[in-house]
C-alpha positions, -999 to +999 in steps of 0.1 A: +060+539-240+043+546-207+009+562-208+020+590-185+040+606-214+021+635-230+005+628-263+026+640-292+058+642-272+089+633-292+113+634-263+118+597-266+143+592-295+127+559-304+094+576-309+108+606-327+124+583-353+089+572-364+079+606-378+093+628-405+101+664-395+088+681-427+055+701-429+030+678-447+010+707-460+039+718-481+046+683-494+011+672-504-014+691-525-048+686-540-062+671-508-098+660-511-116+643-483-129+610-497-137+590-465-145+594-429-144+572-399-142+573-361-104+579-364-108+610-386-107+614-423-090+599-454-078+622-482-068+618-518-035+638-523-005+643-546+031+644-536+044+677-549+079+662-552+070+633-575+034+641-585+026+606-571-010+600-560-011+589-523-037+583-497-034+602-464-051+592-432-054+620-407-056+608-371-061+633-344-047+626-309-062+656-291-092+657-268-104+628-247-082+597-244-054+616-261-028+593-247-046+562-259-049+577-294-012+586-294-003+550-284-025+536-311-008+559-337+027+548-325+016+512-326+002+514-361+033+532-374+056+507-359+036+479-373+036+494-408+073+500-407+079+463-400+059+451-431+078+447-463+059+424-486+044+427-521+010+416-508+008+443-481+001+480-487+032+501-489+038+525-461+054+558-472+058+578-440+041+596-411+041+634-403+028+654-374+010+687-376-012+705-351-020+674-329-028+654-361-008+625-375-007+623-414-002+586-423+008+584-459+002+552-478+001+537-512-029+546-533-048+516-548-075+513-574-101+497-552-110+468-530-127+435-536-157+450-519-157+478-545-157+453-573-186+435-558-207+466-555-199+478-590-210+446-607-238+439-583-232+402-585-207+376-570-173+371-585-163+341-605-145+313-587-112+319-606-113+355-595-120+345-559-091+320-560-067+347-574-077+372-547-076+346-520-042+334-531-027+369-529-043+375-495-030+342-482+005+351-493+003+384-473-011+365-443+015+339-445+041+366-443+025+382-413+021+350-395+056+339-402+067+370-383+044+364-354+021+392-366-017+391-369-041+413-390-074+404-373-096+424-396-095+405-429-125+413-451-132+422-487-130+459-480-094+455-467-082+434-497-071+460-523-063+457-560-036+476-579-034+485-616-012+455-625-037+432-608-018+427-576-035+419-543-026+439-512-037+437-476-046+470-460-059+486-429-033+477-403-048+496-375-048+490-337-063+456-344-030+443-358-002+432-336+019+403-324+005+371-310+015+377-274-003+410-275-037+395-279-046+381-245-079+400-248-098+422-273-087+458-274-109+473-301-140+463-320-138+440-351-160+434-381-184+412-362-197+389-390-161+380-397-150+375-361-136+340-352-152+321-323-119+322-303-118+360-306-152+361-290-141+338-263-109+358-258-131+384-241-130+361-212-100+338-215-070+326-233-050+338-263-055+334-300-031+333-329-030+339-367-057+314-373-083+341-366-072+356-399-078+322-416-114+322-403-119+358-415-105+348-449-131+320-451-159+345-443-144+368-470-146+340-495-183+336-487-187+374-490-171+373-525-192+344-535-225+357-522-220+395-521-226+397-484-209+380-455-230+356-433-251+373-406-247+406-425-282+419-416-281+407-380-274+429-350-237+429-341-245+416-306-268+389-320-241+380-345-217+374-316-241+350-300-248+333-334-211+328-341-204+314-307-235+292-305-242+279-340-223+259-366-199+274-391-214+290-422-211+273-456-216+282-492-253+282-501-252+279-538-245+245-555-227+260-584-193+262-567-168+234-571-159+209-543-124+225-541-139+259-532-163+243-507-135+223-491-113+254-488-141+274-471-149+245-448-112+242-438-110+280-431-142+279-410-134+251-386-147+263-352-120+245-332-087+265-339-066+234-336-085+218-365-081+250-386-051+250-410-024+276-410-021+302-437+010+286-452-008+252-453-036+268-472-012+281-498-009+244-510-046+239-512-060+228-546-084+257-547-056+283-549-031+261-567-054+252-596-044+265-630-059+298-640-051+326-665-024+350-653-046+379-664-077+370-644-074+399-621-064+423-649-095+413-668-116+418-636-102+453-632-108+462-669-144+449-667-149+469-635-135+501-652-159+496-681-188+492-658-179+523-639-174+543-672-209+531-684-224+541-651-207+575-653-220+581-688-255+571-677-254+596-649-239+622-672-268+619-696-293+621-668-277+653-655-274+668-689-311+662-696-321+678-663-299+709-670-313+711-705-349+711-692-340+738-667-324+761-693-353+754-718-381+761-694-366+794-682-370+809-647-394+790-625-410+800-592-389+795-561-407+764-550-404+747-583-367+757-587-360+743-553-377+711-562-357+708-594-324+715-576-334+690-550-341+665-577-307+672-593-289+667-561-310+637-553-299+622-586-262+627-578-268+614-543-285+583-558-253+577-577-234+575-545-261+555-529-262+530-557-225+525-554-222+522-517-224+492-494-244+500-463-224+499-431-229+466-414-211+474-381-183+495-368-154+472-368-119+473-355-109+492-386-127+522-372-092+534-363-080+533-398-091+534-435-078+526-469-084+548-499-090+533-533-098+545-568-114+530-598-104+560-620-100+548-655-069+568-664-059+591-635-024+593-647-028+590-685-057+615-691-055+645-669-083+663-689-107+635-681-098+637-645-105+674-645-137+669-664-151+643-641-137+658-609-122+625-599-133+590-597-129+576-562-138+547-541-136+551-504-133+521-481-140+533-446-144+508-418-169+481-429-186+503-455-175+512-490-185+545-504-180+552-541-178+589-549-187+592-586-192+629-594-204+632-629-184+654-652-205+682-667-200+709-692-213+737-670-205+754-637-239+744-623-232+707-629-198+711-611-216+727-582-241+699-581-212+674-582-193+690-554-225+692-534-230+655-539-195+647-527-200+668-496-233+652-490-220+617-493-190+624-470-214+641-446-237+611-448-208+588-441-199+609-410-235+607-398-235+569-403-204+567-382-220+589-355-250+566-355-229+535-354-207+550-326-236+541-302-232+505-312-194+507-310-196+523-275-221+497-265-199+469-277-168+486-260-187+488-228-198+452-231-162+441-237-150+462-208-176+445-186-165+411-198-128+420-192-138+434-158-157+403-149-127+381-160-104+404-140-126+401-109-128+363-113-091+360-118-085+383-088-107+361-067-091+329-079-056+344-072-068+355-038-083+321-030-052+304-044-030+326-022-052+317+008-050+280-002-013+282-005-010+300+028-033+275+045-013+246+030+019+262+041+006+267+076-005+230+077+028+219+063+046+240+089+025+225+116+032+190+104+068+197+099+070+213+134+053+182+149+077+159+131+106+179+142+093+179+178+088+141+176+123+137+162+137+158+190+117+137+215+130+105+200+165+119+200+162+129+236+148+095+245+176+077+227+201+099+245+184+092+277+184+055+271+221+057+262+228+076+293+207+050+313+226+021+297+259+038+304+249+045+340+237+010+345+269-004+330+289+017+355+266+006+383+269-030+373+307-028+372+307-010+406+283-036+421+304-064+407+335-050+424+316-045+456+302-079+453+336-094+449+350-073+477+321-083+500+327-120+493+364-116+498+359-098+531+336-126+543+360-152+531+388-135+549+367-134+581+358-170+575+395-179+569+405-160+601+378-178+621+388-211+606+425-205+614+416-194+650+395-225+653+423-246+640+447-230+665+423-237+693+417-272+680+454-276+677+460-265+712+432-286+725+444-316+706+479-309+718+467-308+754+448-340+748+478-357+734+499-345+763+474-358+787+474-391+769+512-392+770+513-383+807+490-411+815+511-436+797+542-438+819+556-469+803+565-452+770+599-438+769+601-401+768+619-401+736+592-421+719+566-399+735+583-369+721+585-386+687+549-397+688+538-363+699+558-346+672+543-370+647+508-363+660+514-326+658+526-330+623+495-350+614+473-324+630+491-296+612+490-315+580+453-321+584+447-285+593+468-274+563+447-297+541+415-283+556+428-248+551+437-256+515+402-271+511+387-240+526+407-217+503+397-239+473+361-238+483+362-201+488+379-196+455+353-218+438+325-201+456+339-166+446+342-176+410+308-192+410+291-163+427+309-138+404+298-158+374+263-160+387+263-122+394+276-115+359+248-136+344+223-118+365+237-085+355+236-097+318+200-107+322+191-075+340+208-055+313+188-074+287+157-066+306+166-029+307+173-030+270+140-045+263+122-020+285+140+009+268+133-006+234+096-011+243+095+025+255+111+038+223+088+018+201+057+027+220+068+063+217+073+060+180+039+043+177+023+072+197+040+098+176+030+081+143-006+079+156-006+116+164+010+124+130-017+104+112-044+121+132-029+154+122-028+143+085-064+134+086-073+166+103-053+185+077-071+166+049-105+175+064-094+211+067-081+213+031-112+196+019-135+220+036-114+250+023-114+236-012-152+232-013-157+266+002-134+282-024-151+263-052-185+275-039-172+311-037-158+310-073-189+294-087-212+318-069-192+348-083-191+332-117-229+327-116-234+363-104-211+377-132-229+356-158-262+369-145-249+404-147-235+397-182-268+383-194-287+412-179-264+436-197-268+416-230-305+417-226-305+455-219-282+460-249-306+440-271-336+459-258-318+492-264-310+479-299-346+470-304-358+504-292-333+521-315-345+501-345-381+508-337-373+545-333-355+545-367-385+528-383-409+553-366-387+581-378-388+567-413-425+563-412-429+599-400-408+611-428-429+590-452-461+606-438-445+640-441-435+634-476-469+619-485-487+653-491-461+661-517-467+628-534-504+632-531-502+668-544-483+655-575-510+628-581-537+653-575-522+677-600-520+648-625-557+640-620-565+677-622-546+679-654-565+650-668-598+667-657-587+699-673-578+681-705-612+664-705-629+697-699-610+713-728-620+684-750-657+687-740-655+725-745-641+720-780-668+694-787-694+717-773-683+746-795-682+723-825-717+710-818-730+745-811-717+758-843-731+728-862-765+731-846-766+769-851-759+764-887-786+738-892-812+754-869-834+784-877-823+816-861-855+818-840-846+786-823-810+795-816-818+808-781-835+775-771-807+754-786-781+774-768-799+771-736-803+734-740-766+730-750-756+751-720-776+729-697-761+698-712-726+712-709-732+722-673-746+687-665-716+670-681-692+693-664-709+685-631-706+648-638-669+654-645-665+674-613-681+646-594-658+621-611-628+643-603-638+646-566-644+608-565-610+601-581-593+625-557-609+608-527-602+573-540-566+582-547-562+598-512-578+568-494-559+543-516-525+560-510-532+563-473-542+527-471-512+515-490-489+536-468-505+523-437-503+487-450-467+491-460-457+507-427-476+480-408-459+453-428-425+469-421-434+471-384-444+434-384-413+423-402-391+443-378-409+429-348-405+394-361-368+400-368-362+416-333-382+388-317-360+362-335-329+380-323-343+381-288-351+344-289-316+338-302-302+357-273-324+339-248-313+306-263-277+316-262-280+327-226-298+295-217-271+275-233-244+294-215-262+290-182-267+252-188-230+250-198-221+269-166-242+247-145-228+216-161-193+231-156-201+237-119-214+202-115-183+188-133-160+209-111-177+196-080-175+160-092-139+165-101-132+180-067-150+152-050-130+127-070-098+145-062-106+147-025-117+110-024-086+100-043-064+121-020-082+106+011-077+071-003-040+078-010-036+092+025-053+062+041-031+040+020-001+059+031-011+057+067-017+020+064+017+015+047+034+036+074+017+016+101+027-017+085+062-004+080+063+007+116+050-027+128+075-045+106+103-022+120+090-030+155+090-067+150+124-065+133+139-046+162+125-070+187+137-099+168+171-085+164+173-075+201+161-109+213+185-127+189+214-106+200+205-111+237+202-149+230+235-149+213+250-130+243+235-155+268+246-184+247+281-170+244+282-164+282+270-199+289+294-214+265+322-196+282+309-207+315+309-243+303+344-238+291+353-226+326+338-257+341+303-246+350+277-271+340+240-266+331+228-280+364+247-254+382+233-226+359+198-240+364+203-237+401+218-203+395+186-192+377+165-205+404+187-190+430+186-157+411+148-157+412+144-168+449+170-153+471+203-137+474+231-151+495+231-134+529+268-130+528+270-114+494+247-084+495+250-050+509+219-029+514+223-008+482+233-037+461+204-057+474+179-030+463+194-028+428+195-066+424+158-068+434+150-042+408+168-061+381+153-093+392+118-078+390+125-065+355+137-100+345+106-116+360+084-090+342+101-099+309+100-137+312+067-141+331+041-121+313+052-089+295+060-087+258+068-061+231+034-062+214 
């Protein structure tokens, strides 16, 4: 329910179902206040419908922090509604009236703390085992439902008439496991588990805190007081957190009991058993009489009855003396009434356990009774005005008004009850300072933890943001590099495609150029043959014309034959020329293709070298960025660690200063209380001295009376035995003797009075000085304990800071080593990839050259020719086979080839 809802509002149906609609004042009668705490008051009451005796806890939710009070009431009611177990106190309902919640619960006989106080001695081991067994069953039920009590102590373990053990006081301290990430309200400090103290700063705790408190309760039942009972609550916190777990001091207890207590008081929660595990412990499972608790209750009732009778006889004697002596002066009457009231008050005082601290149960109280026969003997109840035991917070107040036979005695009894309840209220008011101090201390611890967590979250967010920014930068660089490589690969592909087209075009141009030259050569050759044929024909004709003897027919035949020979020869030469041209064309084309293949290989190598160098450069830049990022993260981590440690040290310094101030305030308060007590003693001393002086005066008067009687007897005797004429001298002598003796008595009286006054003053001064010395020693010990605790905390903090720095240095060194290893592996992988690509490229190119040469050999070109081709390729280009553009491209490819084969490599 949100805190903005007005306190007492029942608009929420879920909240409205928690409370009954009836008027509680009409349902319950005979209300008597029997306890008081910071929450309000606890009342004895009767249900008018069934005459059942119940306990009503009235909790006001008005005034300051009304919403918080209302939320605490809702929380407690919800918690009580969930509990249905024989070992938990029965919840009967809750009513609302005039901004006050009436929480009605089962009315029990008393608590284990009541029993301890009545008998004034520890319980027997069997009785402790029986009480512990019942409490464990209740705790096991709570823990099995993920609930936690968190204020287990003897005052919260109640006993019923049939001898049943019940857990009580389920105030705001109780709740579910997940609800206890920090402390919300104070606890009974001597019973607080170490992890509860640590929960002020960190972590959660579970039901094992109840197991610790149960172990402390066992020590309380065995030794009447819990450990650290007389210690300041703040000092108790330091002691619990710093020192070893308490143990049983006496050697009379069995090993089973000692082992049980030691198991409950394991400081490490993980080593502490669960409540259901302890149910199987030998200590609680040992055979014992079924009536052990019934016998304990009966013995307690007998002790209470005997105490009541004793107080009754004292009061009756006082009243008898008052009635027998008759009216007294006002001062004496006031003294006697005060004495009577003081007697009744002493009853309550003798039956009350002093408040040790204001615990978490300051929000709730359980009401108990050790009435011998509240239901069976109504007359005795009326006679004795009730027989109640009130457990409020960590103190148990027994209200034992003594039944009297007169109205005056009843008035004294009611006055005593009112005085005891008033005194309880005053004790709570005094302890509220400590409670407020402790609440402020816990608020400071929570605030410190909140500040530290906020700083850690802020620095974590800054670290995450910085890491994200670095990751984005690295990812952006990698994406940029990938895009550059992709562009470079595309550029290389485009270059290869362009070169392939250029090579094809140049090859065609080269063929066309050779073919054109060959056509010209063939035309010239044919023209030359024609001229040669004409010339030869003219020469033959001249030869024939010079030879007149040869017949003309023969000449014609010979000339024709010569012409045919010439033509045949020219045809052969033409055929030879065509064959040579064809061979030359094929050879030059083959040579050109090989040069193109080599040039393409050179270009591939250059492009591969460029790509690999680019990848190498990118990888170097990436590694440099990774190292720079590592340095940046390292610097930020050390700066963050220094900031956190600086704040933690500052918060611890503030905490220690607050603890020291609290301890000093506590010391001043104790000293003020002691001074106030001493002042009261000094003020009360005249009354005590007056009483002793009256006693001495009475003794003096008695002595004077005796001497007077002796004087009269002696005077009569002397007068009888002395002549009448000497009577005057005898009387004068006796008078002088009497005066002398009375003067001696007066001097002795004055001396006795002075001795008594000086002795009493000296005794008072010595007693007060002794008390001051004891208090100073105790406070000094607590201050030394605080200083030791703070020194230990500071040493632990410094050690933690050193450990954190070492761990950070180790993490950074390890991360640097892993980064360098990763860089080395990536460089090795890149080098292997480089070598593999070069090897694959060279092998593929070699296979292509080999395949080309094999095909050339198959076509009839031998190695000598290709050797000449290679030399020819490197030295010159045929003058008849190059155009200007082709010549430039061929020179470029040739230079690339020379660069590849002469001196350059991929390394």
